C-alpha atoms as one frame of an Amber mdcrd trajectory, in Angstrom:
protein
  76.082 105.435 110.777  74.980 103.643 107.660  74.167  99.853 107.289  76.176
  97.767 108.383  78.988 100.898 108.222  79.131 101.107 104.369  80.171 104.452
 102.730  77.119 106.584 101.569  78.312 105.429  98.292  77.646 101.138  98.010
  77.784 101.141  93.842  81.816 102.389  94.558  82.283 100.206  96.400  81.003
  96.596  95.144  82.982  97.538  92.087  86.373  97.770  94.312  85.335  94.438
  96.600  84.822  92.836  93.218  87.516  94.416  91.254  90.025  92.740  94.063
  88.116  89.423  94.517  88.530  89.266  91.140  92.491  89.646  90.755  92.757
  87.958  93.689  90.636  84.880  92.069  92.641  84.720  88.938  96.179  85.049
  91.821  94.355  82.285  92.805  93.832  80.216  90.095  97.362  81.447  88.157
  98.990  79.838  92.011  97.186  76.436  92.117  97.713  75.934  88.110 101.839
  76.415  89.123 100.985  74.456  92.434  99.606  71.509  90.376 102.185  71.750
  87.688 105.199  71.950  89.875 103.344  68.914  91.770 102.142  66.408  88.669
 106.161  66.772  87.732 106.462  65.612  91.092 105.351  62.939  90.838 106.258
  62.219  87.469 110.069  62.313  88.502 109.782  59.657  91.629 107.712  57.391
  89.695 110.342  58.015  87.134 113.303  57.446  90.045 111.542  54.382  90.858
 110.643  55.842  94.018 107.738  54.701  96.897
């Protein structure tokens, strides 16, 4: 049994973790930008319609 249940080859595991992490970070950034654009659009349309 290795330390903390990690396999005997930590290099490959860290590489996999890094790839997954970078992928999810990129997806998160895209989602965040999309959400901000949508939110900004909602705010501008709301202001244009003279809402609260």
